[in-house]
C-alpha positions as CSV (number, residue, x, y, z in Angstrom):
1,M,-3.1,13.8,20.4
2,K,-3.6,10.0,20.0
3,Q,-0.5,8.0,20.6
4,K,0.9,6.0,17.7
5,P,0.8,2.2,18.0
6,L,3.6,0.4,19.9
7,A,4.7,-1.4,16.8
8,F,5.2,1.9,15.0
9,R,7.0,3.6,18.0
10,M,9.4,0.7,18.3
11,R,10.6,0.8,14.7
12,P,14.4,0.6,14.6
13,E,16.2,3.9,14.0
14,L,19.4,2.3,12.7
15,V,20.3,-0.9,10.9
16,T,22.1,-2.1,14.1
17,D,18.7,-2.0,15.9
18,I,17.1,-4.5,13.4
19,I,16.0,-7.7,15.0
20,G,16.7,-10.9,12.9
21,Q,17.5,-10.8,9.2
22,E,21.1,-11.6,9.9
23,H,21.6,-12.8,6.3
24,L,21.1,-9.2,5.2
25,V,22.2,-6.9,8.1
26,G,24.8,-9.1,9.9
27,E,28.5,-8.3,9.9
28,G,29.8,-8.5,6.3
29,K,26.4,-9.0,4.8
30,I,25.2,-7.0,1.8
31,I,22.9,-4.4,3.5
32,N,25.4,-4.0,6.3
33,R,28.1,-3.3,3.6
34,M,25.9,-0.8,1.9
35,V,25.6,1.2,5.2
36,Q,29.3,0.9,5.9
37,A,30.1,2.2,2.4
38,N,27.4,4.9,2.8
39,Q,26.0,3.9,-0.6
40,L,22.4,3.0,-0.8
41,A,21.0,1.4,-3.9
42,S,17.4,1.0,-5.0
43,M,15.9,-2.3,-3.7
44,I,12.8,-4.3,-3.2
45,L,12.3,-5.9,0.2
46,F,9.9,-8.8,0.1
47,G,8.7,-11.3,2.7
48,P,5.9,-12.3,5.0
49,P,3.9,-9.7,7.0
50,G,5.4,-8.4,10.1
51,T,9.0,-9.3,9.3
52,G,10.1,-5.6,9.4
53,K,10.3,-4.6,5.7
54,T,9.2,-1.0,6.2
55,S,11.2,-0.8,9.4
56,M,14.3,-2.0,7.7
57,A,13.8,0.5,4.9
58,Y,13.4,3.4,7.3
59,A,16.4,2.3,9.3
60,L,18.5,2.0,6.2
61,A,17.7,5.6,5.1
62,K,18.5,6.9,8.6
63,S,21.7,4.9,8.8
64,V,23.1,6.7,5.7
65,G,21.7,10.0,6.7
66,L,19.4,10.5,3.7
67,P,16.0,12.3,3.9
68,V,13.1,9.8,3.8
69,K,9.6,10.0,2.2
70,M,7.1,7.2,2.7
71,L,4.3,6.5,0.3
72,N,1.9,3.7,-0.5
73,A,1.7,2.6,-4.1
74,V,-2.1,2.2,-3.9
75,A,-3.3,5.0,-1.6
76,D,-1.0,7.8,-2.8
77,K,-1.3,9.4,-6.2
78,K,1.2,10.3,-8.9
79,K,1.0,13.9,-7.7
80,D,2.4,12.7,-4.3
81,M,5.4,11.2,-6.2
82,E,5.9,14.4,-8.1
83,I,6.2,16.3,-4.8
84,V,8.8,13.8,-3.6
85,V,10.8,14.3,-6.8
86,E,10.7,18.1,-6.4
87,E,11.9,17.8,-2.8
88,A,14.7,15.5,-4.0
89,K,15.8,18.1,-6.5
90,M,16.1,20.6,-3.7
91,M,17.8,18.2,-1.3
92,G,20.0,16.4,-3.8
93,Q,18.7,12.9,-3.1
94,V,15.7,11.3,-1.4
95,V,14.9,7.8,-0.2
96,L,11.4,6.9,-1.2
97,I,9.9,4.0,0.8
98,L,7.0,2.6,-1.2
99,D,4.7,0.2,0.5
100,E,2.8,-2.3,-1.6
101,V,5.2,-1.6,-4.4
102,H,3.7,-4.6,-6.4
103,R,0.5,-2.5,-6.9
104,L,2.4,0.3,-8.6
105,D,0.4,1.3,-11.7
106,K,2.0,2.1,-15.1
107,A,1.6,5.9,-14.9
108,K,3.4,6.1,-11.5
109,Q,6.0,3.6,-12.7
110,D,6.7,5.5,-15.9
111,F,7.1,8.7,-13.9
112,L,9.5,7.1,-11.4
113,L,11.8,5.3,-13.8
114,P,13.9,8.2,-15.1
115,H,14.5,9.4,-11.5
116,L,15.6,5.9,-10.4
117,E,18.0,5.9,-13.4
118,S,19.5,9.2,-12.4
119,N,19.6,8.1,-8.7
120,L,17.7,11.3,-7.7
121,V,15.3,9.0,-6.0
122,T,16.5,5.8,-4.2
123,L,13.5,3.5,-4.1
124,I,13.0,1.0,-1.3
125,G,9.9,-1.0,-2.2
126,C,8.2,-3.2,0.3
127,T,5.9,-6.1,-0.6
128,T,4.6,-9.4,0.7
129,S,4.5,-10.7,-2.9
130,N,7.2,-12.5,-4.8
131,P,8.7,-9.7,-7.0
132,Y,9.4,-12.2,-9.8
133,H,5.7,-12.8,-10.1
134,S,4.2,-9.4,-9.2
135,I,6.5,-6.5,-10.0
136,N,7.0,-5.1,-13.5
137,P,10.3,-6.1,-15.0
138,A,11.1,-2.4,-15.7
139,I,11.1,-1.6,-12.0
140,R,12.6,-5.0,-10.9
141,S,15.6,-4.7,-13.2
142,R,16.5,-1.4,-11.6
143,C,16.4,-2.7,-8.0
144,H,18.2,-5.2,-5.9
145,L,15.9,-7.9,-4.5
146,F,16.2,-8.9,-0.9
147,E,14.1,-11.5,0.8
148,L,13.2,-11.1,4.5
149,H,12.6,-14.3,6.5
150,G,9.9,-14.9,9.1
151,L,11.2,-14.1,12.6
152,T,11.8,-16.8,15.1
153,S,10.1,-16.9,18.5
154,E,13.4,-15.9,20.1
155,N,13.6,-12.8,17.7
156,V,10.0,-11.9,18.8
157,K,10.9,-12.3,22.5
158,T,13.9,-10.0,22.0
159,A,11.5,-7.4,20.6
160,I,9.0,-7.8,23.5
161,H,11.7,-7.3,26.1
162,R,13.1,-4.3,24.2
163,A,9.6,-2.7,24.2
164,L,9.2,-3.4,27.9
165,E,12.5,-1.8,28.7
166,N,12.4,1.2,26.3
167,S,11.3,4.3,28.3
168,E,11.0,6.7,25.4
169,N,8.9,4.6,23.0
170,G,7.9,1.5,24.9
171,Y,6.9,0.7,28.5
172,G,10.1,1.3,30.4
173,N,8.4,4.0,32.5
174,K,5.7,1.5,33.6
175,D,6.0,-1.1,36.3
176,I,5.0,-4.2,34.2
177,V,5.4,-7.7,35.4
178,I,4.9,-10.2,32.6
179,T,5.3,-13.9,33.2
180,D,7.6,-16.1,31.1
181,P,4.7,-18.3,29.9
182,A,2.9,-15.1,28.8
183,I,5.9,-13.9,26.8
184,D,6.2,-17.4,25.3
185,H,2.6,-17.4,24.3
186,I,2.7,-14.0,22.6
187,A,5.9,-14.9,20.8
188,N,4.7,-18.3,19.6
189,S,1.1,-17.1,18.7
190,A,2.5,-14.3,16.5
191,N,3.9,-16.9,14.2
192,G,6.9,-14.8,13.2
193,D,4.8,-11.6,12.8
194,L,6.5,-9.0,15.0
195,R,3.7,-6.4,14.5
196,S,1.2,-8.9,15.7
197,A,3.2,-9.7,18.8
198,L,3.7,-6.0,19.7
199,N,0.0,-5.3,19.1
200,G,-0.9,-8.2,21.5
201,L,1.5,-6.8,24.1
202,E,0.0,-3.3,23.7
203,L,-3.5,-4.6,24.1
204,A,-2.4,-6.6,27.2
205,V,-0.9,-3.5,28.8
206,A,-3.8,-1.2,27.9
207,S,-6.5,-3.6,29.1
208,T,-4.8,-4.6,32.4
209,P,-5.4,-2.2,35.3
210,E,-2.7,-1.5,37.9
211,N,-3.0,-3.4,41.1
212,K,-2.7,-1.8,44.6
213,D,1.1,-1.8,44.2
214,N,0.8,0.2,41.0
215,K,2.0,-2.9,39.0
216,I,0.6,-4.2,35.7
217,I,0.5,-8.0,36.0
218,I,0.3,-9.8,32.7
219,D,-0.1,-13.6,33.0
220,L,-0.7,-16.4,30.6
221,D,-4.5,-16.0,30.7
222,T,-4.2,-12.3,29.7
223,A,-1.8,-13.1,27.0
224,E,-4.1,-15.8,25.6
225,E,-7.0,-13.4,25.5
226,C,-5.0,-10.7,23.8
227,M,-3.6,-13.1,21.2
228,Q,-6.8,-15.0,20.3
229,K,-6.5,-14.0,16.7
230,K,-3.5,-16.0,15.7
231,S,-1.3,-14.3,13.1
232,F,-1.7,-17.0,10.4
233,S,-1.0,-15.4,7.1
234,H,-2.4,-17.3,4.2
235,D,-3.5,-15.4,1.1
236,K,-5.1,-17.9,-1.2
237,N,-3.9,-15.9,-4.2
238,G,-0.5,-15.2,-2.9
239,D,2.9,-16.9,-3.0
240,A,2.6,-18.3,0.5
241,H,-0.4,-20.3,-0.6
242,Y,1.5,-22.1,-3.4
243,D,4.5,-22.6,-1.2
244,V,2.4,-24.4,1.3
245,L,0.7,-26.5,-1.4
246,S,4.1,-27.4,-2.8
247,A,5.5,-28.4,0.6
248,F,2.3,-30.4,1.2
249,Q,2.7,-32.5,-1.9
250,K,6.5,-32.9,-1.5
251,S,6.1,-34.0,2.1
252,I,3.6,-36.7,1.0
253,R,5.8,-37.7,-1.9
254,G,8.7,-38.0,0.5
255,S,6.7,-40.1,2.9
256,D,7.1,-37.7,5.8
257,V,3.7,-38.1,7.5
258,N,4.4,-35.5,10.2
259,A,5.3,-32.8,7.7
260,A,2.3,-33.8,5.5
261,L,-0.1,-33.4,8.5
262,H,1.5,-30.1,9.4
263,Y,1.0,-28.6,6.0
264,L,-2.5,-30.0,5.9
265,G,-3.1,-28.2,9.1
266,R,-2.0,-24.9,7.6
267,L,-4.4,-25.4,4.7
268,I,-7.2,-26.3,7.1
269,E,-6.5,-23.2,9.1
270,A,-6.8,-21.2,5.9
271,G,-10.2,-22.9,5.3
272,D,-9.0,-23.9,1.8
273,L,-10.8,-27.2,1.2
274,D,-10.8,-26.8,-2.6
275,S,-7.0,-26.7,-2.8
276,I,-6.7,-29.6,-0.3
277,A,-9.1,-31.7,-2.3
278,R,-7.6,-31.1,-5.7
279,R,-4.0,-31.6,-4.5
280,M,-4.9,-34.8,-2.6
281,I,-6.4,-36.4,-5.7
282,V,-3.5,-35.4,-7.9
283,I,-1.0,-36.8,-5.3
284,A,-2.9,-40.1,-5.1
285,Y,-2.5,-40.7,-8.8
286,E,0.7,-38.9,-9.5
287,D,2.9,-40.0,-6.6
288,I,1.3,-43.2,-5.3
289,G,-0.2,-44.5,-8.6
290,L,0.2,-48.2,-9.2
291,A,2.1,-48.8,-6.0
292,N,-1.3,-48.5,-4.2
293,P,-4.1,-48.2,-6.8
294,Q,-6.8,-48.0,-4.1
295,A,-5.3,-44.7,-2.8
296,G,-6.9,-42.8,-5.6
297,P,-10.5,-43.9,-5.0
298,R,-10.0,-43.6,-1.3
299,A,-8.7,-40.1,-1.6
300,V,-11.8,-39.2,-3.7
301,A,-14.0,-40.7,-1.1
302,A,-12.3,-38.8,1.7
303,V,-12.7,-35.5,-0.3
304,Q,-16.4,-36.2,-0.8
305,A,-16.8,-37.0,2.9
306,A,-15.0,-33.8,3.8
307,E,-17.1,-31.7,1.4
308,R,-20.3,-33.1,2.9
309,L,-19.2,-32.6,6.5
310,G,-17.5,-29.2,6.2
311,F,-15.0,-27.9,8.8
312,P,-14.2,-28.7,11.5
313,E,-15.3,-32.3,11.1
314,A,-13.9,-32.4,7.5
315,R,-10.4,-32.6,9.1
316,I,-11.1,-36.2,10.2
317,P,-11.5,-38.0,6.8
318,L,-8.7,-35.7,5.4
319,A,-6.3,-36.8,8.1
320,V,-7.1,-40.5,7.4
321,A,-6.4,-40.1,3.7
322,I,-3.2,-38.0,4.2
323,V,-1.7,-40.6,6.6
324,E,-2.4,-43.3,4.0
325,L,-1.0,-41.2,1.1
326,A,2.2,-40.3,3.0
327,L,2.9,-43.9,4.1
328,S,1.9,-45.6,0.9
329,P,4.7,-47.0,-1.5
330,K,5.3,-44.5,-4.3
331,S,5.2,-44.9,-8.0
332,N,5.0,-42.5,-10.9
333,T,5.5,-45.0,-13.7
334,A,2.1,-44.9,-15.2
335,Y,1.9,-41.2,-16.0
336,K,5.6,-41.0,-16.8
337,A,5.0,-43.7,-19.4
338,L,2.1,-41.7,-20.9
339,D,4.2,-38.5,-20.9
340,A,6.9,-40.4,-22.9
341,A,4.3,-41.6,-25.4
342,L,2.8,-38.0,-25.6
343,S,6.4,-36.6,-26.2
344,D,6.8,-39.0,-29.2
345,I,3.4,-38.1,-30.6
346,R,4.0,-34.3,-30.3
347,S,7.4,-34.6,-31.9
348,G,5.9,-36.4,-34.9
349,K,6.9,-40.0,-34.0
350,S,3.6,-41.7,-34.7
351,G,3.6,-43.8,-37.8
352,D,0.8,-45.8,-39.4
353,I,-1.2,-48.2,-37.4
354,P,-0.4,-51.8,-38.4
355,A,-3.0,-53.1,-40.9
356,H,-4.0,-56.1,-38.8
357,L,-5.1,-53.7,-36.0
358,K,-7.2,-51.4,-38.1
359,D,-11.0,-51.5,-38.0
360,A,-12.4,-54.4,-40.1
361,H,-16.1,-53.9,-39.2
362,Y,-17.3,-52.7,-42.6
363,T,-17.8,-54.1,-46.1
364,G,-14.7,-53.9,-48.2
365,A,-12.3,-53.8,-45.2
366,A,-10.7,-57.1,-46.2
367,K,-10.0,-55.8,-49.7
368,L,-8.1,-53.0,-48.1
369,G,-6.1,-55.4,-46.0
370,R,-7.8,-54.2,-42.8
371,G,-7.8,-56.7,-39.8
372,I,-6.3,-59.6,-41.8
373,D,-4.0,-61.8,-39.7
374,Y,-5.1,-60.3,-36.4
375,K,-4.7,-62.8,-33.6
376,Y,-7.4,-62.7,-31.0
377,P,-5.6,-63.0,-27.6
378,H,-8.4,-64.8,-25.8
379,N,-7.9,-67.7,-28.2
380,Y,-4.4,-68.4,-26.7
381,D,-3.1,-69.6,-23.4
382,G,-2.8,-66.8,-20.9
383,A,-4.8,-64.5,-23.2
384,W,-1.5,-63.4,-24.8
385,V,0.0,-64.0,-28.2
386,Q,3.0,-62.4,-29.9
387,Q,2.1,-59.8,-32.5
388,Q,3.0,-56.2,-33.3
389,Y,0.8,-53.4,-31.9
390,L,2.9,-50.3,-32.3
391,P,3.6,-48.6,-35.7
392,D,6.7,-49.8,-37.5
393,S,8.7,-46.6,-36.9
394,I,8.4,-47.0,-33.1
395,K,7.7,-50.8,-32.8
396,N,10.5,-51.3,-30.2
397,K,9.5,-48.4,-27.9
398,N,9.2,-49.3,-24.3
399,Y,7.4,-46.5,-22.5
400,Y,6.4,-48.2,-19.3
401,Q,9.3,-48.8,-16.8
402,P,7.8,-50.6,-13.8
403,K,9.0,-50.4,-10.3
404,S,8.8,-52.9,-7.5
405,S,7.2,-50.3,-5.2
406,G,4.2,-52.2,-4.0
407,K,2.5,-55.6,-4.3
408,F,0.2,-54.5,-7.0
409,E,3.0,-53.0,-9.2
410,Q,5.3,-55.9,-8.4
411,A,2.7,-58.2,-9.9
412,L,2.4,-55.9,-13.0
413,K,6.1,-55.9,-13.3
414,Q,6.2,-59.7,-13.4
415,V,3.7,-59.8,-16.3
416,H,5.4,-56.9,-18.1
417,D,8.8,-58.6,-17.8
418,K,7.5,-61.9,-19.0
419,I,5.8,-60.3,-22.0
420,Q,9.0,-58.4,-22.9
421,S,11.0,-61.5,-22.6
422,E,8.7,-63.5,-24.9
423,S,8.5,-60.7,-27.4
424,K,12.3,-60.8,-27.9
425,K,12.3,-64.5,-28.8
């Protein structure tokens, strides 16, 4: 019989065996309290791949001594769920661990709901998606929502050592010598994905022959070969994608060039040039704006260069543009001023255009009072003359609030302030 994968064999049997997730299973924390009280409620466990969602679900059920059934919301049919319910009726209660719970269709959901209500079935759903976005409210409202965090490198190292020492399910019965640099590389390359780390360790052990002393020596070179595929999870349609884009823009807005480059790197690793391009151009106009007006055209030029070059060379113009965007002075005054004007327009605060501004290029316009008394600014010193431009009802509105956030906008502010001062005379 083919042996099950190491990651499966090393799943924790009890909550006390869970690595990481102290905010849920630590002393006095909510899931720990559930186990202590021997009262398990339906819940959704969500978080990145490899953080132990299914393992935690299994350990929870075992910790309270309840029978466990495991299904997949996509692969298993409604008939499979009917069988689980029939078994629950015989046993009194069953914990149903449902992987990919966000893919639960309406027929399966409608079947499960009454059994969740009666607590005949305790559901532990597992998903990498944000349940507020992806799970039907009818299911969500009947479950507690618990987020699992990505594991640290130290968490992953603990799991590696545990697998090496465990004689029943791991490699405790083998004479394995693994160097510290090799362990560090496996833990770091896994990027918080414990399954990936254990898969890498398993491949290293399986592919390394014993030496003359019957030892399996795993060094850094072996670890690098077995972890060539970095566990970089980035679903372009998933929550993680939008979280990275959000962090990318906020880091640039906050002038943290190192964080901006880090998140740019994540997006490059995901090969997502479209999202990088769109977000860069938005940032250049939204967050830098009048503080550095050339940032916009230069961002567009960098995007065009990147699109022509393609990866990996595309990273070069992108890096140049991101450093400039991050370290540029910041101003959002222009679009905020427009938003204020739009807000007035949408709430009905418009009013009639002053007669002297209306079109006078047609016969009879003067008879209607169109364009009369209009003062042509170029006929006056400084190309400015005092006259009313806004409708009467909002003639004193001041949408634009300039900042002294760069030489260009400082100059605009001086002009603005001078005009405002003259207008009040």
